[in-house]
N, C-alpha and C positions, 0 to 999 in steps of 0.2 A: 384879630380871628382867633377864636377858640375852637380846636379840634379834639373829638374824644376816640379813644380806640376801644373797639368792642367787638367781639366776635358774635356774629348773627347766624339765624337759620340758614339763611342764603349762601353764607360762606360753605356750609357743609353740603348743600346740594350738588349732587353729581360725584361725591366722593365714593370711591369703592372701598368697602370694609372687607379685608381679606380673612378669613378664618385660618388662622396659622396651624391650629391643632389639626383640623381637617385635612389641611394641606399637607403636613407632616405624614399623616396616616395614608393619604392617597400616595404620595411620592414613595413611601416606603413599599407599599404592595406594587407599584410600577416598577421600583428598581429590582426587588426580589423576583418578581415576575420576568423581568428581562434577563437577569442573570440565569435563572432556571432554563428560560427557552434557549437561550446561548447554549447552556450545557447539554441541553436534551435534544439540539437541533444540528449541532456541528456534524455529527458523523452522516446525517440525512443529506445535508448539503453536498459533503464530499462524494457520497455514493451516488448521488442523482445528477449533479452538475459538475463536480470536481470542484467545488467551490465551498469551503468550509464556513465562510462568513455570509453566505446567502440569506439564509432565514433569520440570523441575528440582525444583519443590516436592514431586511424588509421591516423586520418588527420595531427596529429604532426609528424608520420613516413612519410607520403606523403610529407609533406614539407622538413623534414630532407633530404629524398633521392631527391628530387627535387633540394634542394641547393647543396648537393653533384655533382650531374649530371650537374648542370648549371655552378658550378665552374670548372668541369672539360671541359666543352664545351669553357668556357672563355680562356682557354690556347691554343687552336687550332687555328693556323693562318687562316686568312680570305681566302687566296689564296687557301687552302686546301677545305674549303668550296665550293668555286667557281668551282672547278674540279669535286666535287662529285654531284653538283645540279642535273644534268639529271639523274644519277643512283639512287639518293636518291627518286626523284619523281616517276620514273618508280617501285621502291621498294614499295613507298606508294600505287601505283595502285595495286601491287601485293597483299599488305595487304588487300586492300577492297575486292579482290576477295576471299582471303583465308577465311576472316571473314564470308563469305555467305556459306562456306561449311559447311554442316550438321555436328555436332559432334566437331566442332572447335570454331565456333563463340558462344559467349554467349549471350542469349537472354534475356531482361529486359525489362517490360512494353511494350511489343509486338514489340520492336525493336533489331535487331541483330547488335550490334555496337562494342562488346568488345571481345577481346582476353585474355586469361589467360597466363601470363608470370611470372614464378616463384612465383606463389601464388598472383599476382597482377592483377587487371583488367586493361589493357590498353584500351582506346578508339581510336580505329583507326583512326578516323576523325580528332582528335587532333594531331596525328602524320602526317597525310597528310597535315594539315594546315601547319605545321612546315617546311616540305620537300617543299610545295608550295613557301613561301616566299623565300627560298634559290633559288629554280630553277628559278623563276621569275626574282630574280635579276641578276642571272647569264645570263639569256636571253636577257634582257634589255641591260645589259653591252657588250654583243656581237652584238646585233643588234639596237641599239639605233637609228641611223641615218636612219634606213630602217622603224622602227616603226613611225618616224616622216613624212616621205615621201610615203611609200608604205604601201597600205592598207593590202596587203596580208601578211605581216610580223606581223601585228597586230593580225590576226585570227590563225595564226600557233600555238602559245601556246595555246589559247583559245581551240583547238580541244583536246588536252590533257585534259584541266580543264574540259571539257563538258562529258568526257568519266569518269573522277573523280566523277562529279556531279551526272550522271546517277547512277553509282556504289553506291554513297551515297544515292540515292533517293530509291534504292532497298533495303536498311537496315530496314527501311526508316529512313533518317536524312535530311530533308528538309533546316533546319537551317544552317548546316555545308556547304551544298553544294552552299547556297547564300554567306556564308562567304569565300570560296574560290575563288569563282568568283568575289567577291569584291576585294581580295587582288590583283587578276590578273589584274583586270580592272583599280583598283586604282593606282598601280604602274606604269602601261603603261601610263595612264593619265599624271602623274607626269614627265614621261620620255618625255613628248611633244607630245603624240598621239592627232591627231585632234579632236576637239569637236566634229564635224559632225559625225564622225565613230561611237563616243559613243552613241550618240542620236540615231542613228539606232540601235547600238547593245543593248542599253537599251530598247528600244521598242521592240526589238525580243525576249528579254529575259523576258520582262513584260508580253508578250502575251504567252510565253511558261510556266510562272508561273501560269498565270490565267487558263491556261488548265489544268495543274496540280492540282489546287485547284477544279475546275469544275468536273472532273472527279474521284476524291478520295473523298469519303463521309466524312471521319474524318477530312479531311482538311477544307471542305466547312462548318462543323459544328463548326471548330475553328474559321474561319471568322465571321459565323453569332452569334456567342455567343460573340465574341469580340465587335462587333457592338453593341449590346443591350445583355449584361450578366444577365440583371434582368429578362429578358422575361423567362429564365429558372435557376433561382438561385440554384436549388438543383440538377442539372444535367451539361449539357452542359457549362453553365455559372458558376458552382461553384467555381473553381478555381479562376477565376478572381474577383468574388465577394468577396471573402476571403482576396484576396490582397488587394483589395480596403478598405475593412473595416480595414485592418492593418494600412494602410495608414491614414485613418480617426482617428483611435483612437491614433496615434503617436502625433498627433498636432505639437506643437513647440518643446518641450524637450523630449518627448516620456513618455512612462508609467514605464520606469526604464530597466536597464539590467537584464534580465531573468524574468522578470514580465509580458511578453507579454503572451496573451492567445491564438492568433490565431495559433499558432505552434504547440498546444495541438490538434492534430488530426483534427483541423478544415481547416489549409492552407497544401495542399498536396505539397509535395517536398520542405518543408520548409529550410532545410538545404543544398539544391542544387539549383535547378533552381529558387526558390523563396526567397533565403536568403535576398534579397534587401528588400522585404516586411518585413522581422523580423527587419531589421535595421530601417525601418521606424516606425514601432509600438513601439519598445524598445528605441531606441535613438530619434525618432521624426524627424522633419524637418531639425534640426541642424545637425543629423547624416548623414541624406540623402544628404545634401549640402556638408559636409565633404568628403564623399566618392566620389561624383561626382568631388568636387575640386581635389582629389588626382588623379583621372583618368585624369584631364583636365591637371593637372601639369606632368603626366607621358607622356601623348601625347606631349605636348609642347616640353619637354626635347628630347623625342625620334626624332622629327623632328629636333631640333636643332643639335644633333648629326649627322643625316642625310646630313642635309646642309653643317656641318663643312667637313663632309667627301667628299661630292660633290666638295666643294671648292678647296681642296686638290688633286682632280683628282681620289679619289678612289670611283668610281661609283658603283661597286659591294658592298662595304661597306655601300654607301648610300643608295642604294635601299634595302637593308636589314633593315637598320633602317626604312625607309619608309613603307616596308611591314609589319613588325611588329607593327608598330604605327596604320597602317589601320586594322590590325587584331584585335588588344588588343580594340582599340576605337570602331570599327564597332561591336563586340561581346558585349562589355559593354554597348553600347547604346542599342542594340537589348534587351539585358536582362533586363535593366533598363526600357525600353518602354513597354516590356510585363507585368512587375510587376505594372507599373503605369497604364496599360489599354490603352497605346497608339499604342501598336502593337499586332497582334495575336500571340497567345501562340506559342512559340518555345523551343525546348530543348536544350537552350545554357546557360552555365553556366556563373556566374559572375568572369571574369578573377581575378586569385591569391586570390579568396576569397571564392567560393563556395566548399562544400564537393565534392571529387573526386580524386581518386588516379592518374589515367592517365593524366588528364586534368592538376591537379596541378604540375606533373612531368614534362609535357612537356611545361608548360608555364614557369617554371623556366628554363629549356632548352633554350627557346626563350630569356629570360632575359640575360642569359651567353653569347649569340651571340650578342646581342645589347651592352653588357658592353665590349665585344671584340672589336666592332667597335669604340668605344668611346677610348678605350686604344690604340689601333693603330693610330688613328687619332691624339691623344694626343702625342704619340711618334714621328711620323711624323713632327708635329709641333714643338716639342722640338728639333728634330735633325735638321731642317730647320733654326733654329735660329742662328744667328753668335755667334761663341765663345767670350764671353767677355774677353777684354785685362785685364789681372791680372799681377800685378807687378811682376816680376819674383824675386824669393827667390833663393838665391844660398847657397849651402853649399860645403864647401871645405873640403876635407878630405885628410889625408896625409897617404900614404902607409908606 
């Protein structure tokens, strides 16, 4: 009997292809973020609970749970996510309604944005962002030609996103409403929607945003304090002034890890929304540039993964990657811009770095989805390559 040794396509099915470059970037962001959260929260834990490791330990648990959840999501085929897209987004809208029900939603700092699940606070807006990426990728895959040629196809999904935005504004969460609209419009623009339509759409949204600012006193105060924080440095401009002081103190190499003083009850939300300011003070300009560089590498790689999937005809996977890149990139840009005084204050965390259970776990889930896109693209590429000719080896056996 003669047997031949040959590697077939079937032997490669089910194999997970890990993107080591993307993994390195993500782990770097997680590690730097964890170290800085620890540095900026030790004194808070000591003051509030007489336990300096309270926040670092919780954040470690958040990261651990996020890695487990993300790893699980990375095992689910993309075709299943495509089928679930509409149901997931409608479920997200339902969660936005549920969080507004008295007794169910958790109110923190004047905003009702959280639900308690198994002892963990889940920020509903983060879940909605995740579902929004999946829904938009599926919609574009089904209606790509219509989006390019028919104006109505562009506005159909935006109706659902406007509803989600209204519900988010009721919490209130203006920042997350802007993010999900950017996810929708950004992915549709990449799908080939006409630029003129977007100019009109942006003009309309800008007008509505202006009205929301004008008729809401606290938003107007944020705008005026952003334009001139030094006019009222002890009240409306306090947070931004303290953040700018952090950047000024950091100079080139920073004051040293753990040696910052702005986080010691001067800079509000130092371990969450204003973690970037702590990085600037303790690690200096070099630390700031390093973090910005890591996010730039992440975005570049995410778009490369999307482009590769699109080239192989995997449109849904491609727009998942594009949507995740837009989400992470825009949110990171806003957070950094707020910290540096370039944008008005918004309650958006720095992806993969700021303290927060719900945010961290959902973003790890998003990473799992991105790794899945890369793995399936790599598997398709491997299976499409011609099988190399190998000199046959024969083995003769005698019965």
